[in-house]
C-alpha positions in Angstrom: 36.0 20.6 18.9 33.7 19.0 21.5 35.3 17.4 24.5 37.1 14.3 23.4 37.1 11.1 25.4 38.8 7.9 24.3 37.5 5.0 22.4 38.2 1.7 24.2 40.2 -1.0 22.3 38.1 -4.0 23.3 37.3 -5.9 20.0 39.5 -8.9 19.1 39.6 -10.9 15.9 36.7 -13.1 16.7 34.5 -10.1 17.7 35.4 -8.3 14.5 34.8 -11.3 12.3 31.4 -11.8 13.8 30.7 -8.1 13.2 31.5 -8.5 9.5 29.6 -11.8 9.1 26.7 -10.5 11.2 26.4 -7.4 9.1 26.4 -9.5 5.9 23.9 -12.1 7.1 20.9 -9.9 7.7 17.6 -10.2 5.8 19.4 -10.7 2.5 20.0 -14.5 2.6 16.4 -15.1 3.6 14.6 -13.6 0.6 17.5 -13.2 -2.0 17.4 -16.8 -3.4 13.9 -16.6 -5.0 14.4 -13.1 -6.4 17.8 -14.1 -7.9 16.2 -17.1 -9.5 13.3 -15.1 -10.9 15.7 -12.6 -12.5 18.4 -15.0 -13.7 17.2 -18.6 -13.3 20.0 -21.0 -12.4 22.6 -18.6 -13.8 21.9 -16.5 -10.7 24.8 -18.5 -9.2 27.0 -16.2 -11.3 25.3 -13.2 -9.7 26.6 -14.3 -6.3 30.0 -14.9 -7.7 30.1 -11.4 -9.2 29.0 -10.0 -5.9 31.6 -12.1 -4.1 34.4 -11.0 -6.4 33.5 -7.4 -6.1 33.3 -7.4 -2.4 36.6 -9.4 -2.2 38.4 -6.7 -4.2 36.7 -4.0 -2.0 37.8 -6.0 1.0 41.4 -5.8 -0.1 41.2 -2.1 -0.5 39.6 -1.7 2.9 42.3 -3.9 4.4 45.0 -1.5 3.3 43.0 1.6 4.3 41.8 0.1 7.7 45.2 -1.2 8.7 47.0 2.0 7.8 44.4 4.4 9.2 42.3 2.7 11.9 39.9 5.5 12.4 36.3 5.5 13.8 34.0 6.0 10.8 36.8 5.3 8.4 34.5 5.0 5.4 33.9 8.8 5.7 37.4 9.8 6.6 39.4 8.1 3.9 38.0 10.4 1.2 38.6 13.4 3.4 42.2 12.4 3.8 42.7 11.9 0.0 40.4 14.5 -1.5 39.3 16.9 1.1 36.3 17.8 3.2 33.9 18.4 0.4 34.1 14.8 -0.9 33.8 13.6 2.6 30.8 15.7 3.2 29.0 14.4 0.0 29.8 10.8 1.0 28.8 11.3 4.7 25.4 12.7 4.0 24.5 9.6 2.0 26.1 7.1 4.3 24.4 8.4 7.5 21.0 8.2 5.8 21.8 4.8 4.4 23.2 3.3 7.6 20.4 4.6 9.8 17.8 3.5 7.3 19.4 0.0 7.4 18.6 -0.2 11.1 15.0 0.5 10.3 14.9 -1.9 7.3 16.3 -4.7 9.4 13.9 -4.0 12.3 10.9 -3.9 10.0 12.0 -7.2 8.4 12.3 -8.8 11.9 8.7 -7.6 12.7 7.3 -8.9 9.3 8.9 -12.3 9.8 7.7 -12.5 13.4 4.2 -11.9 12.1 4.2 -15.6 10.9 3.9 -16.5 14.6 2.2 -13.2 15.8 -0.1 -12.1 13.0 -1.4 -9.2 15.0 1.9 -7.4 14.4 1.1 -6.8 10.7 -2.0 -5.1 9.4 -2.5 -6.5 5.9 -0.8 -8.2 3.0 1.3 -5.1 2.3 3.3 -5.8 5.4 2.4 -2.5 7.1 2.6 -2.6 10.9 -0.3 -2.4 13.3 0.1 0.0 16.3 1.3 -3.0 18.3 3.7 -3.9 15.5 5.1 -0.4 15.3 5.6 -0.4 19.1 7.4 -3.8 18.8 9.8 -2.2 16.2 10.3 0.8 18.5 11.1 -1.4 21.5 13.6 -3.5 19.5 15.3 -0.3 18.2 15.6 1.1 21.8 16.9 -2.3 23.0 19.8 -2.0 20.4 20.4 1.5 21.7 20.6 0.2 25.4 23.0 -2.6 24.4 25.4 -0.1 22.8 25.0 2.8 25.4 27.5 1.4 28.0 30.3 0.1 25.9 31.4 -1.7 22.7 32.2 -4.9 24.6 28.6 -5.5 25.7 27.6 -5.1 22.0 30.3 -7.6 21.0 29.1 -10.2 23.5 25.5 -9.9 22.4 26.5 -10.0 18.7 28.6 -13.1 19.1 25.8 -15.0 20.7 23.3 -13.9 18.0 25.8 -14.7 15.2 26.2 -18.3 16.3 22.5 -18.9 15.9 22.4 -17.0 12.7 24.9 -19.4 11.0 23.6 -22.6 12.5 20.4 -22.3 10.6 21.9 -21.6 7.1 24.2 -24.6 7.7 21.2 -26.9 8.5 19.4 -25.6 5.4 22.3 -26.4 3.2 22.8 -29.9 4.5 19.1 -30.9 4.6 18.1 -29.4 1.2 21.1 -31.1 -0.5 19.3 -34.4 0.2 16.4 -33.2 -2.0 18.6 -31.8 -4.7 17.3 -32.4 -8.3 20.0 -31.7 -10.9 17.4 -31.5 -13.8 16.0 -28.2 -12.3 19.2 -26.5 -13.4 18.6 -27.2 -17.1 14.8 -27.9 -17.5 14.1 -24.3 -18.6 17.6 -23.4 -19.7 20.5 -22.6 -17.4 20.4 -18.8 -18.3 16.8 -18.2 -19.5 17.2 -14.4 -19.2 20.7 -14.1 -20.5 23.5 -11.9 -19.1 21.0 -9.0 -18.5 19.2 -11.2 -16.0 22.4 -12.0 -14.2 23.2 -8.3 -14.0 19.8 -7.4 -12.8 19.9 -10.1 -10.1 23.0 -8.4 -8.6 21.0 -5.4 -7.6 17.2 -5.9 -8.0 17.6 -9.5 -6.8 19.2 -8.4 -3.6 22.7 -9.8 -4.1 24.7 -6.7 -3.5 22.3 -5.8 -0.6 23.1 -9.2 1.0 26.9 -8.6 0.7 27.0 -5.1 2.1 28.6 -5.7 5.5 32.2 -4.5 5.3 31.9 -0.9 6.4 30.9 -1.7 10.1 34.3 -3.3 10.4 36.1 -0.1 9.4 33.7 2.1 11.3 34.8 0.5 14.7 38.5 0.4 13.8 39.4 2.7 16.7 38.0 0.1 19.1 39.9 -2.9 17.7 42.9 -4.5 19.4 45.9 -4.7 17.1 43.9 -3.3 14.1 46.8 -3.7 11.6 46.4 -7.5 11.9 42.8 -7.9 13.1 41.0 -5.9 10.4 42.5 -7.7 7.3 41.9 -11.1 8.9 38.3 -10.3 9.8 37.5 -8.7 6.5 38.9 -11.4 4.2 37.7 -14.3 6.3 34.1 -13.0 6.4 34.1 -12.3 2.6 35.3 -15.8 1.6 33.0 -17.6 4.1 29.9 -15.5 3.1 30.5 -16.0 -0.7 30.7 -19.8 -0.3 27.6 -19.9 1.9 25.6 -17.7 -0.4 26.5 -19.8 -3.5 25.6 -23.1 -1.8 22.3 -21.7 -0.5 21.3 -20.5 -3.9 22.3 -23.9 -5.4 20.3 -26.0 -2.9 17.3 -23.7 -3.3 17.3 -24.1 -7.1 17.7 -27.8 -6.9 15.2 -28.6 -4.2 12.1 -26.9 -5.8 9.5 -29.5 -6.8 9.7 -29.8 -10.6 6.0 -29.2 -11.1 6.4 -25.8 -9.6 8.7 -24.9 -12.5 6.1 -25.6 -15.2 5.8 -21.9 -15.9 9.6 -21.3 -15.8 11.6 -19.2 -13.4 9.9 -15.8 -14.1 7.2 -16.2 -11.4 9.2 -18.1 -8.8 9.5 -15.2 -6.3 5.7 -15.0 -5.9 5.6 -18.7 -5.1 8.4 -18.5 -2.5 8.1 -15.2 -0.6 10.3 -16.6 2.2 12.2 -19.1 0.1 13.7 -21.5 2.7 10.7 -21.5 5.0 8.3 -22.1 2.2 10.3 -24.9 0.6 10.8 -26.6 4.0 7.0 -26.8 4.4 6.6 -28.1 0.9 9.0 -30.9 1.6 7.3 -31.7 4.9 10.1 -30.4 7.0 8.1 -28.4 9.5 10.9 -28.3 12.1 13.2 -26.7 9.6 10.5 -24.1 8.7 10.2 -23.2 12.4 14.0 -22.7 12.6 14.0 -20.6 9.5 11.3 -18.3 10.9 13.3 -18.0 14.1 16.4 -17.1 12.2 14.3 -14.7 10.0 13.6 -12.7 13.1 17.0 -13.0 14.7 19.2 -12.4 11.6 17.8 -9.0 10.7 17.6 -8.0 14.3 21.3 -8.8 14.7 22.3 -6.8 11.6 20.2 -3.9 12.9 22.2 -4.0 16.1 25.4 -3.9 14.2 24.4 -0.8 12.3 23.4 0.8 15.6 27.1 0.5 16.4 28.4 1.6 13.0 26.2 4.6 12.4 27.3 6.7 15.4 30.9 6.2 14.4 30.1 7.5 10.9 28.3 10.5 12.4 31.4 11.0 14.7 33.7 10.9 11.7 31.5 13.4 9.8 31.7 15.8 12.7 35.5 15.3 13.0 35.8 16.3 9.4 34.4 19.7 10.3 31.3 19.5 7.9 28.8 18.5 10.6 27.8 19.8 14.0 30.8 19.7 16.4 28.7 18.3 19.2 28.6 14.9 17.6 32.4 14.4 17.8 32.1 14.0 21.6 33.1 10.6 23.1 31.9 9.7 26.6 35.0 9.3 28.9 33.7 6.5 31.0 32.1 4.2 28.3 34.2 5.2 25.3 31.0 5.6 23.2 30.1 8.6 21.0 26.9 9.1 22.9 25.5 12.2 21.2 26.0 10.5 17.8 24.3 7.4 19.3 21.3 9.4 20.4 21.0 10.9 16.8 21.2 7.4 15.4 18.3 6.3 17.6 16.2 9.3 16.4 17.0 8.7 12.8 16.3 4.9 12.9 13.0 5.5 14.6 12.1 8.1 12.0 12.7 5.7 9.1 10.2 3.2 10.6 7.4 5.7 9.9 5.0 4.5 7.2 6.5 6.1 4.1 4.5 5.4 0.9 7.6 4.7 -1.1 9.2 2.2 1.3 10.3 -0.2 -1.5 11.9 2.8 -3.3 13.7 3.8 -0.1 15.2 0.4 0.1 16.5 0.6 -3.4 17.9 4.1 -2.9 19.6 2.9 0.3 21.2 0.1 -1.6 22.4 2.4 -4.3 23.8 4.8 -1.7 25.7 2.0 0.0 27.2 0.9 -3.3 28.3 4.4 -4.0 29.9 4.8 -0.6 31.8 1.5 -1.3 32.8 2.8 -4.7 34.8 5.7 -3.2 37.1 3.4 -1.2 39.3 2.4 -4.2 39.5 6.0 -5.2 40.8 7.0 -1.7 43.2 4.1 -1.6 44.7 4.9 -5.0 45.0 8.6 -4.2 46.7 8.0 -0.9 49.4 6.0 -2.6 50.1 9.3 -4.5 49.7 12.0 -1.8 50.8 9.9 1.2 53.5 7.6 -0.2 55.3 7.3 3.1 52.3 6.4 5.1 53.0 3.1 7.0 50.9 0.3 5.4 51.0 -2.9 7.4 48.7 -4.5 4.8 49.8 -3.4 1.3 47.8 -4.6 -1.6 49.9 -5.8 -4.5 48.8 -4.7 -8.0 46.7 -1.9 -6.6 47.2 0.1 -9.8 45.0 -2.6 -11.5 42.8 -3.7 -8.6 41.8 -0.2 -7.6 40.4 1.1 -11.0 38.9 -2.4 -11.7 37.1 -2.3 -8.4 35.8 1.2 -9.0 34.5 0.1 -12.4 32.7 -2.9 -11.0 31.2 -0.9 -8.1 30.1 1.7 -10.7 28.4 -1.0 -12.8 26.5 -2.2 -9.7 25.3 1.3 -9.1 24.3 1.6 -12.7 22.5 -1.8 -12.6 20.4 -0.5 -9.7 18.4 1.4 -12.4 17.2 4.8 -13.4 14.5 4.9 -10.7 17.3 4.8 -8.0 19.9 7.0 -9.8 17.4 9.7 -10.7 16.9 10.3 -6.9 20.4 9.7 -5.6 22.7 11.7 -7.9 20.6 14.9 -8.2 20.5 15.0 -4.3 24.3 14.8 -4.3 24.6 17.6 -6.9 22.4 19.8 -4.8 24.5 19.1 -1.8 27.6 20.1 -3.7 26.1 23.4 -4.7 24.8 24.0 -1.1 28.4 23.4 0.2 29.8 26.1 -2.1 27.0 28.6 -1.2 27.9 28.1 2.5 31.5 28.8 1.8 31.8 31.1 4.9 31.0 28.2 7.2 32.9 25.3 5.7 36.3 24.2 7.0 39.2 25.6 5.1 42.0 25.6 7.7 43.6 22.5 6.2 42.5 22.6 2.6 41.3 25.7 0.8 37.9 25.8 -0.7 39.3 26.2 -4.1 41.4 23.0 -3.7 38.3 21.2 -2.2 36.3 22.1 -5.3 39.1 21.1 -7.7 39.5 17.7 -5.9 35.7 17.0 -6.0 34.8 18.0 -9.6 35.5 14.5 -10.8 32.8 13.3 -8.5 30.2 15.8 -9.9 31.3 14.8 -13.4 30.8 11.1 -12.5 27.3 11.9 -11.2 26.3 13.8 -14.3 27.7 11.2 -16.8 26.1 8.4 -14.9 22.8 10.1 -14.9 23.0 10.5 -18.7 23.9 6.9 -19.3 21.3 5.6 -16.9 18.6 7.8 -18.6 19.5 6.5 -22.0 20.3 2.9 -21.0 18.6 -0.4 -20.6 18.2 -0.6 -16.8 15.0 1.3 -16.3 16.0 4.1 -18.8 14.8 4.9 -22.3 16.6 1.9 -23.9 18.2 4.1 -26.5 21.7 2.9 -25.4 21.2 -0.8 -25.6 23.1 -3.8 -24.1 26.0 -4.3 -24.0 27.0 -0.8 -25.1 25.4 0.9 -22.0 27.6 -1.3 -19.8 30.7 -0.6 -21.9 29.8 3.2 -21.7 29.4 3.0 -17.9 32.7 1.2 -17.6 34.5 3.8 -19.7 33.0 6.7 -17.6 34.2 5.0 -14.4 37.7 4.5 -15.8 37.9 8.1 -16.9 36.6 9.4 -13.6 39.0 7.2 -11.7 42.1 8.7 -13.4 40.5 12.1 -13.1 40.2 11.6 -9.4 43.9 10.5 -9.2 45.0 13.5 -11.1 43.1 16.0 -8.9 43.6 14.5 -5.5 45.1 16.7 -2.7 48.8 17.5 -3.3 49.5 16.2 0.2 47.1 13.9 2.2 44.9 15.7 4.7 45.8 13.5 7.6 46.1 16.3 10.1 43.7 15.6 12.9 44.6 14.1 16.3 44.2 10.3 16.7 40.9 9.1 18.0 42.2 7.0 20.9 45.2 4.9 21.8 
C-alpha cells in the first residue's frame, strides 16, 4: 500500500449541497429542453418526472450507503464490500472512463458556447475546436487541476461562487418566460404525439438522465465531509428535490413560450430550430439581455460541473487502487493537502486525452451516459446485499422498505440503460465481458487475501449474466435493435431480467461483507 496521508474533513452541508446541485446543473439543462420536446412533445414533462423519481430512489440508497460507509470513491467501494473485488474492478474501469470523459465533455461544451462571443474558438458548424479553441480547453482543464491541487476547501469556495450564478440564470428564465406562456402549445399537436415510446426515448436520447447524473460526486468526497452521517443525506435529498422541480418548470416554460407559428410542423423538428433553447427563444422574444445571461451561464455551468468531476474522479481512482485491482501508487494521499495527488495527475491526463478530436464524439457521449447509468444501477445491489452480509453495520440513515425500493430502483435504472439503445449497449457490455475474462486470466496478480478468486467469480456471475441477457434483449428490441421484440414486451422483458438478476445478486453476495480495509481518514 502506498504511503497514506489523511483526507481533511472540510466540507459542510452547504458545500456538499452545492457539489450535488453543481454536478447536476452542467450542460444538461441548457440543451435538454428542445431534445426532450422533439422526442416526446409536451409529454416530455413526464420524462423529467421519471428521471426525478429514479434519482430520488437512488438518492435514498446512496444516503444509506454514504452515511454508513463514508469512504472516498464510495461508488466503487460499495460493490467491493458487498460482492468482492472483481465486481468493483468491473465498475471502476467504466466509472473512471466516464468521470474523466465528463470533465472533457463539459469543457468542450463551455468552449462551444463561448464561441457565440468568440467565434474563432470553433472551426466549423460541427463544433470542432480551432487550435486556439483546443488551447482554451486545455487551459480551463489545467485551471480546474490547480484549484483542486492544494486542498478540497479551495475547490468548495470556488464551486459555491460558481453555483450561485448557475442558479440565478435558470430562475430568471423560469420567471421571465412564464410571462410569455401559451397554454395552447401543450395541446395544439397532441399532448403526447409520440406516445410512451417517445417519453422513454427522451429519458436517455433527450438528455434527461444525463442532466440528472450528479449524485456520485457527493459520495466520492465522503471522507472529506464534516459529520457525514447527517450531511450526506441532507445534501443528496435536497439537491434531488430542488433539481427535479427546476427541470420540470424549465421544460414547461420552454414548451409554452415557443411562438405558435414555429410549431406548424409539429414537435419533431423543434431541436433543429432551438439548438441552444433558452438563448434562442430569448432572442425570438426580443429579450436580448436574457440571451446574454444564458450564454454566460452556458459557459459557466459546464465549466463548474467539469470542476466538480475533477474532484470526484481522483477519489474514484483512489478507491479503485485501495481495492487492490489498480496500481498501488494511486492510493497515496498527500499529507499536507489531504489530496490524492497521483490520482489527480492521472485525472488531468485522462481529461486532456478525451478532448482530442475523436471521430465518434457523439457516440462517446452516449456511451459515457450509459456507463454512468450502469454505475448507478449497482448501488441498490450493494445496498441490498449489505443488509444481508453486514446486518450489524451501523446505519445512521436506514431506508424503510428497502426490500421494495432496492429492486425497484435496479429495475428502473436497468430500463434507462436499455433505453440508451443498442448502439450504446453493443459497445459497453462486450467491453465489460472482456474485462471479466481478463481478470480471471490474470488470476496470479489479482487480490485474494480477503476474498478468494472462486468466491469473487461466484459473486460476479450475476453481473455477467445481466450483461449477456441485456445484450440479447437490446439486439432484439425496439430501441435501436432489430425490432423483433416490440413494445411494450421489450420493456417487460428487460424488467424481468433486472428482477431476476437482482435476486441472483442477493443470493450470491459475499457470505460476510468485505469491509476489512483501514479507514481513509478521521
